[in-house]
C-alpha positions as a printed Julia matrix, in Angstrom:
493×3 Matrix{Float64}:
 -11.82   11.42  -17.1
 -12.43   15.08  -16.29
 -14.79   15.87  -13.41
 -16.5    19.21  -12.79
 -18.81   20.33  -10.01
 -20.78   23.52  -10.6
 -22.63   25.55   -7.98
 -22.94   22.64   -5.53
 -25.05   23.42   -2.45
 -25.77   21.09    0.45
 -27.2    21.77    3.91
 -28.2    19.63    6.87
 -30.97   21.56    8.58
 -29.57   25.0     9.44
 -25.96   23.84    8.86
 -24.54   24.63    5.38
 -21.91   22.07    4.41
 -21.34   23.25    0.81
 -22.07   26.73   -0.54
 -21.9    27.13   -4.32
 -18.75   25.08   -4.92
 -17.14   25.12   -8.38
 -14.18   22.81   -9.02
 -12.55   20.89  -11.87
 -10.52   17.69  -11.5
  -8.33   16.54  -14.41
  -7.22   13.05  -15.4
  -3.62   11.91  -14.76
  -3.44   14.38  -11.85
  -3.65   14.06   -8.08
  -5.89   16.88   -6.85
  -5.78   17.75   -3.16
  -8.79   19.01   -1.21
  -7.59   20.75    1.93
  -9.57   22.24    4.8
 -10.17   22.26    8.54
 -12.63   19.88   10.21
 -16.16   20.68    9.1
 -15.01   22.63    6.02
 -17.27   20.55    3.74
 -14.6    18.32    2.16
 -16.2    14.96    2.91
 -19.7    16.22    2.09
 -18.63   17.26   -1.41
 -16.91   13.92   -1.97
 -19.98   12.01   -0.77
 -22.08   13.97   -3.26
 -19.66   12.98   -6.04
 -19.72    9.33   -4.94
 -23.5     9.1    -4.53
 -23.8     8.86   -0.74
 -25.47   12.3    -0.61
 -27.43   14.24   -3.2
 -26.81   17.96   -3.62
 -29.64   20.4    -2.86
 -28.72   22.03   -6.14
 -25.87   22.1    -8.63
 -24.46   20.03  -11.48
 -21.86   17.25  -11.85
 -20.18   16.88  -15.27
 -18.03   13.99  -16.49
 -16.04   14.84  -19.63
 -18.31   17.88  -20.1
 -21.53   15.81  -19.93
 -23.97   16.39  -17.04
 -24.75   13.26  -15.02
 -27.15   12.37  -12.21
 -25.7    10.3    -9.37
 -28.37    8.97   -6.99
 -26.41    6.25   -5.18
 -22.92    4.75   -4.75
 -23.92    2.11   -7.32
 -24.71    4.94   -9.76
 -21.3     6.46   -9.07
 -19.53    3.16   -9.73
 -21.39    2.81  -13.04
 -20.09    6.27  -13.97
 -16.57    5.23  -12.95
 -16.41    7.07   -9.58
 -15.34    5.25   -6.41
 -14.55    6.47   -2.91
 -12.18    5.11   -0.28
 -13.64    6.32    3.02
 -11.71    7.37    6.12
 -12.99    4.2     7.81
 -13.01    1.45    5.13
 -16.51    0.16    4.35
 -15.81   -3.56    4.46
 -17.08   -6.57    6.38
 -14.45   -7.8     8.9
 -16.08  -11.24    9.56
 -15.87  -12.12    5.84
 -13.01  -13.48    3.78
 -10.93  -11.04    1.76
 -12.06  -12.53   -1.58
 -15.75  -12.22   -0.61
 -15.2    -8.55    0.28
 -13.43   -8.1    -3.05
 -16.53   -9.39   -4.84
 -18.93   -6.9    -3.23
 -20.58   -4.76   -5.89
 -19.62   -7.05   -8.77
 -22.01   -7.68  -11.61
 -21.57  -11.45  -11.57
 -25.1   -12.21  -10.4
 -25.97  -14.32   -7.37
 -23.16  -16.8    -8.06
 -20.05  -14.91   -9.28
 -17.14  -16.76  -10.86
 -14.88  -16.98   -7.8
 -12.08  -18.78   -9.64
 -11.83  -15.98  -12.19
 -12.16  -13.31   -9.48
  -9.38  -14.92   -7.45
  -7.04  -14.81  -10.43
  -7.87  -11.16  -11.09
  -7.37  -10.42   -7.38
  -3.91  -12.0    -7.42
  -2.99  -10.14  -10.62
  -3.94   -6.79   -9.07
  -2.15   -7.61   -5.81
   1.03   -8.43   -7.74
   0.75   -5.28   -9.87
   0.65   -3.03   -6.8
   2.86   -5.18   -4.54
   0.06   -5.79   -2.01
   0.68   -8.82    0.24
  -2.97   -9.87    0.67
  -4.14  -13.48    0.92
  -7.64  -13.87   -0.61
  -8.39  -16.72    1.84
  -7.68  -14.66    4.96
 -10.32  -12.69    6.85
 -10.65   -8.92    6.83
 -10.51   -8.68   10.64
  -6.87   -9.88   10.52
  -5.84   -6.88    8.38
  -4.38   -3.56    9.48
  -6.09   -0.32    8.44
  -3.51    0.13    5.67
  -4.17   -3.37    4.33
  -7.91   -2.76    4.39
  -7.29    0.34    2.27
  -5.31   -1.77   -0.19
  -8.2    -4.23   -0.44
 -10.66   -1.41   -1.14
  -8.41    0.16   -3.79
  -8.19   -3.22   -5.55
 -11.96   -3.69   -5.37
 -12.66   -0.25   -6.84
 -10.17   -0.8    -9.66
 -11.71   -4.21  -10.39
 -15.13   -2.53  -10.64
 -13.75   -0.23  -13.33
 -13.27    3.03  -11.41
 -11.56    5.84  -13.36
 -12.02    8.52  -10.67
 -10.82    7.55   -7.21
 -11.64    9.67   -4.16
  -9.66    9.12   -0.96
 -10.97   10.71    2.25
  -8.22   11.27    4.85
  -6.46    8.02    3.81
  -3.28    8.59    5.86
  -5.15    8.82    9.16
  -4.27    5.89   11.42
  -1.77    4.15    9.1
   1.98    3.72    9.56
   4.68    5.65    7.72
   5.57    2.55    5.68
   1.93    2.01    4.69
   1.62    5.69    3.74
   4.68    5.41    1.51
   3.19    2.4    -0.27
  -0.16    4.18   -0.62
   1.51    7.2    -2.24
   3.43    4.96   -4.66
   0.11    3.33   -5.62
  -1.66    6.67   -6.16
   1.16    8.01   -8.33
   1.02    4.83  -10.4
  -2.74    5.22  -10.86
  -2.39    8.87  -11.89
   0.34    7.93  -14.38
  -2.06    5.38  -15.91
  -4.62    8.14  -16.58
  -6.84    7.87  -13.49
  -8.23   10.96  -11.78
  -7.21   11.0    -8.11
  -8.93   13.26   -5.55
  -7.04   13.31   -2.24
  -8.95   14.78    0.71
  -6.84   15.75    3.72
  -6.12   18.3     6.42
  -2.41   17.39    6.49
  -0.22   19.91    4.7
   2.78   17.58    4.55
   0.79   14.85    2.77
  -0.73   17.24    0.25
   2.67   18.82   -0.4
   4.36   15.46   -0.95
   1.7    13.96   -3.22
  -0.56   16.44   -4.99
  -0.16   18.38   -8.25
  -2.8    20.95   -7.29
  -4.81   21.77   -4.18
  -8.15   23.46   -3.51
  -8.84   24.88   -0.03
 -12.32   24.87    1.52
 -13.4    26.83    4.57
 -16.91   26.8     6.08
 -18.3    25.08    2.98
 -16.87   27.57    0.47
 -13.94   27.48   -1.93
 -11.3    29.86   -0.59
  -8.72   29.37   -3.31
  -6.56   26.98   -5.36
  -2.8    26.56   -5.77
  -0.42   24.56   -7.97
   2.61   22.7    -6.61
   5.02   23.57   -5.11
   2.82   24.93   -2.35
   3.31   27.83    0.05
   2.36   26.13    3.34
   2.01   29.33    5.34
  -0.41   30.68    2.75
  -2.36   27.38    2.75
  -2.72   27.54    6.55
  -4.02   31.11    6.33
  -6.5    30.01    3.66
  -7.68   27.08    5.82
  -8.19   29.02    9.04
  -8.27   32.68    8.02
  -5.26   33.34   10.26
  -1.72   32.19   11.04
  -1.59   29.11   13.3
   1.48   28.71   15.51
   2.43   25.23   16.66
   2.92   24.76   20.38
   6.21   23.49   21.77
   6.31   20.66   24.27
   6.83   21.52   27.93
   8.23   19.3    30.66
   6.19   18.69   33.8
   7.33   17.66   37.25
   5.8    14.18   37.8
   4.0    13.39   41.04
   3.24   10.06   42.72
   3.05    6.82   40.65
  -0.39    6.25   39.13
   0.01    3.06   37.08
   2.75    0.48   37.61
   3.4    -2.77   35.75
   5.89   -5.29   37.05
   7.27   -8.18   35.02
   4.14   -8.04   32.84
   3.47  -10.57   30.07
   0.79  -10.08   27.42
  -0.14  -12.04   24.33
  -2.63  -12.31   21.51
  -2.78  -14.39   18.33
  -0.15  -12.17   16.66
   2.56  -11.53   19.25
   3.77  -11.72   22.83
   5.14   -9.06   25.19
   7.31  -10.45   27.98
   8.83   -9.12   31.22
   7.66   -5.54   30.84
   8.24   -3.03   33.61
   6.39    0.27   33.26
   5.48    3.25   35.43
   3.64    6.53   34.87
   3.3     9.27   37.48
   0.77   12.02   38.13
   0.77   14.7    35.43
   3.04   12.72   33.12
   2.44   12.11   29.39
   3.93    9.01   27.78
   3.74    8.47   24.02
   3.75    5.0    22.44
   5.35    4.7    19.0
   5.57    1.71   16.69
   4.41    0.21   13.44
   0.79   -0.87   13.48
   0.45   -4.3    15.09
   3.72   -4.05   17.07
   2.04   -4.43   20.46
   1.22   -0.89   21.57
  -2.56   -1.42   21.2
  -2.36   -4.64   23.19
  -0.42   -2.82   25.91
  -2.83    0.15   26.06
  -5.83   -2.17   26.41
  -4.07   -3.96   29.27
  -3.69   -0.57   30.97
  -7.51   -0.26   30.82
  -8.32   -3.8    31.97
  -9.6    -4.77   28.52
  -6.79   -7.33   28.11
  -5.76   -9.55   31.02
  -2.04  -10.27   31.45
  -0.78  -13.85   31.39
   1.82  -12.98   34.02
   3.02  -10.09   36.18
   1.35   -7.36   38.27
  -0.67   -4.21   37.59
  -0.98   -1.56   40.31
  -3.21    1.5    40.1
  -2.57    4.18   42.73
  -1.01    1.43   44.81
  -3.99   -0.97   44.54
  -3.58   -4.42   42.94
  -5.56   -4.54   39.67
  -4.13   -7.64   38.0
  -6.9    -9.58   36.27
  -9.64   -7.11   37.19
 -12.17   -6.11   34.5
 -12.6    -2.83   32.62
 -15.4    -1.8    34.99
 -12.99   -1.86   37.95
 -10.57    0.43   36.08
 -13.44    2.77   35.2
 -14.43    2.96   38.86
 -10.89    4.1    39.64
 -11.22    6.92   37.1
  -9.35    5.41   34.17
 -10.72    6.48   30.77
  -9.98    4.73   27.48
 -10.62    6.33   24.07
 -10.32    3.85   21.18
  -9.29    4.6    17.6
 -12.43    2.9    16.25
 -14.8     5.78   17.0
 -18.15    4.41   15.84
 -17.37    0.75   16.55
 -16.1     1.15   20.13
 -16.27    4.78   21.28
 -19.68    6.13   20.2
 -23.12    4.6    19.66
 -24.5     4.93   16.13
 -28.12    6.07   16.13
 -27.79    8.13   19.3
 -27.57   11.92   19.23
 -24.91   14.01   20.94
 -27.3    14.93   23.75
 -28.18   11.26   24.28
 -24.48   10.45   24.62
 -24.13   13.12   27.31
 -27.25   11.73   29.0
 -25.38    8.45   29.43
 -22.3    10.22   30.82
 -23.68   13.24   32.71
 -27.37   12.52   33.13
 -27.27   12.26   36.9
 -26.69    9.36   39.29
 -30.28    8.48   40.18
 -32.72    6.01   38.65
 -33.87    8.5    36.0
 -31.76   10.53   33.59
 -31.82   14.28   34.12
 -32.33   15.28   30.47
 -32.18   19.0    31.24
 -28.81   18.64   32.96
 -27.47   16.42   30.17
 -28.59   18.89   27.47
 -26.94   21.78   29.32
 -23.68   19.81   29.57
 -23.97   18.85   25.89
 -24.42   22.45   24.73
 -21.5    23.54   26.91
 -19.18   20.84   25.53
 -20.2    21.52   21.92
 -19.04   25.12   22.38
 -16.01   24.2    24.46
 -14.7    21.61   21.97
 -15.95   23.47   18.87
 -17.94   20.48   17.62
 -19.59   21.25   14.27
 -22.98   19.78   15.11
 -26.01   20.22   17.32
 -27.31   18.43   20.39
 -29.87   16.65   18.17
 -27.24   15.52   15.61
 -26.79   11.72   15.37
 -23.09   10.99   15.96
 -22.74    9.13   12.66
 -23.76   12.32   10.79
 -20.69   14.17   12.12
 -17.43   14.31   10.19
 -14.62   12.06   11.43
 -12.82   14.98   13.07
 -15.97   16.09   14.87
 -16.63   12.54   16.07
 -13.14   12.63   17.57
 -13.88   15.95   19.29
 -17.12   14.46   20.63
 -15.23   11.5    22.1
 -12.82   13.85   23.87
 -15.71   16.02   25.07
 -17.32   12.96   26.69
 -14.36   12.47   29.04
 -15.34   12.96   32.67
 -13.64   15.5    34.91
 -10.96   14.66   37.51
  -9.68   11.49   35.87
  -6.66    9.63   37.19
  -5.46    8.2    33.87
  -6.48    8.78   30.25
  -5.57    6.2    27.6
  -5.81    7.44   24.01
  -5.47    5.73   20.65
  -4.62    8.35   18.02
  -6.13   11.28   19.99
  -5.92   13.79   17.13
  -6.82   11.38   14.34
  -8.72   13.33   11.69
  -8.15   16.7    13.39
  -6.67   19.73   11.65
  -3.68   21.69   12.96
  -5.67   24.23   14.97
  -7.88   21.55   16.53
  -4.83   19.44   17.42
  -3.22   22.35   19.27
  -6.51   23.14   21.04
  -7.18   19.52   22.1
  -3.68   19.05   23.46
  -4.11   22.29   25.38
  -7.2    20.76   27.04
  -5.37   17.49   27.75
  -2.34   19.26   29.23
  -4.64   21.31   31.45
  -5.81   17.98   32.89
  -2.17   16.97   33.45
  -1.65   20.16   35.44
  -4.42   18.88   37.74
  -2.63   15.52   38.19
  -4.12   13.39   35.4
  -1.69   11.07   33.61
  -1.9    10.33   29.87
  -0.68    7.42   27.76
  -1.31    7.78   24.04
  -0.6     6.04   20.75
   0.05    8.05   17.6
   1.32    7.31   14.1
   2.44   10.95   13.91
   5.99   10.94   15.27
   6.09   14.73   15.44
   3.02   14.66   17.7
   4.72   12.11   19.97
   7.89   14.2    20.23
   5.99   17.45   20.79
   3.56   16.35   23.5
   5.24   13.42   25.32
   7.44   13.71   28.38
   8.87   10.29   27.59
   8.39    7.69   24.86
   8.22    3.91   24.61
   8.79    2.3    21.2
   7.24   -1.06   20.28
   8.64   -3.49   17.72
   7.25   -7.0    17.21
   6.38   -7.36   20.9
   9.6    -5.78   22.16
   9.33   -2.57   24.21
  12.13   -0.02   24.43
  13.35    1.54   27.63
  11.95    4.99   28.45
  13.22    7.65   26.02
  13.42   11.33   26.93
  11.4    13.1    24.23
  13.6    16.22   24.38
  16.66   14.11   23.49
  15.0    11.95   20.83
  14.64   12.57   17.1
  12.2    11.38   14.44
  15.1     9.53   12.78
  15.99    7.6    15.95
  12.35    6.7    16.54
  12.08    5.51   12.94
  15.1     3.25   13.38
  13.69    1.67   16.53
  10.27    1.2    14.9
  12.02   -0.58   12.04
  13.88   -2.94   14.39
  17.29   -1.26   14.54
  19.2    -0.22   17.69
  17.46   -2.61   20.09
  20.59   -3.9    21.85
  20.85   -0.79   24.01
  17.17    0.18   24.07
  15.22   -3.04   24.69
  13.92   -3.72   28.18
  15.19   -6.87   29.91
């Protein structure tokens, strides 16, 4: 099915998200939409999928104009969208999530749906159990569930918004195989991203947006330098990692044991010093998230010791770690990091509104305006956080960090950020390291880990490698460890 958008305009108050966009998407092709954070990519896709309505402009399907007022309308026209954060219901069973949006009435035929679910899962080699619950799935598996649901609902045009953000390399490979298979079957695939390597590997054609406008289009193979210039209006040079001289120990773990319902980590010794950056690599669910939460007091160890600046912290709650200037930024932005319904200024009121009984709104607003400029957040003080793009939500989270922290714990710190923003954010983080702050971070981007870490720990099924010097480590060697190879000489005792 061919899709065209003609003269699409959309604004949110004084902010123009789309300015007269004209694009055509063909069937049996994977079309990339590339652009920096706030370029208008997600807004255009939400207009196509019925979540937003354009201020003006026309959508045509196979040369026929259509009106799309809601996501249900879009599905009826054969358009479905896989969002950056899957829109599912974690407390429900997988099969019940699969049935959402079906036309089976109040009592759908679950037996028939189960069979169709299993047929789709087999066709795409997805290992999903319809009786399991969504909250047991990884982000990549939740994407697989949503792809199956959209196909079952009859979607011919599939939009994917930053789908490789927060998933492992293996899950990305499987996703790309799936998308190629769908394109070969005649589906229209629209792939929204800010990652040049993903667009180059997958897409037949790419359109570049900047500040809500179409800058240009290009057929594969792509000229990456030209694409970067189109995205940012200038050449962006990647920063090289720099070693720091570590200071006194900040966080120490001795003979630590952690466990959850999936895995156990035993006899872990760990230390990070002032100004040091340690990257955590591993397949999703290998134990790095469990470890990072233990560093913040969110998970209590079953054995061993935790010391923070020499003070015993074993078994103490998150509040005690906060009081000792430990900050934790989760990957789940809206679920754990930000408060839906509150504006940016209200978030800064909670963080920097003064220490007395009443919040100093004037002070909080001044801090908010300063941080919006400092972190280049595409939004206003009065913007609800859920109205921001994923990348701008991530910038807001980083902007909310207090000054003079002892330790910062980050899950996917540049998730959803473009190249320029990634370089800028790491510049801000490394400036904190120069002041003595330590950083431990998780990333699925191995190049990011190698570039910005002083040392690296790799996790595999609850095992933790010894400390690896990032300057002597390669992506290939990290990949082997993440896949379970080479652990005889690298595993900790």
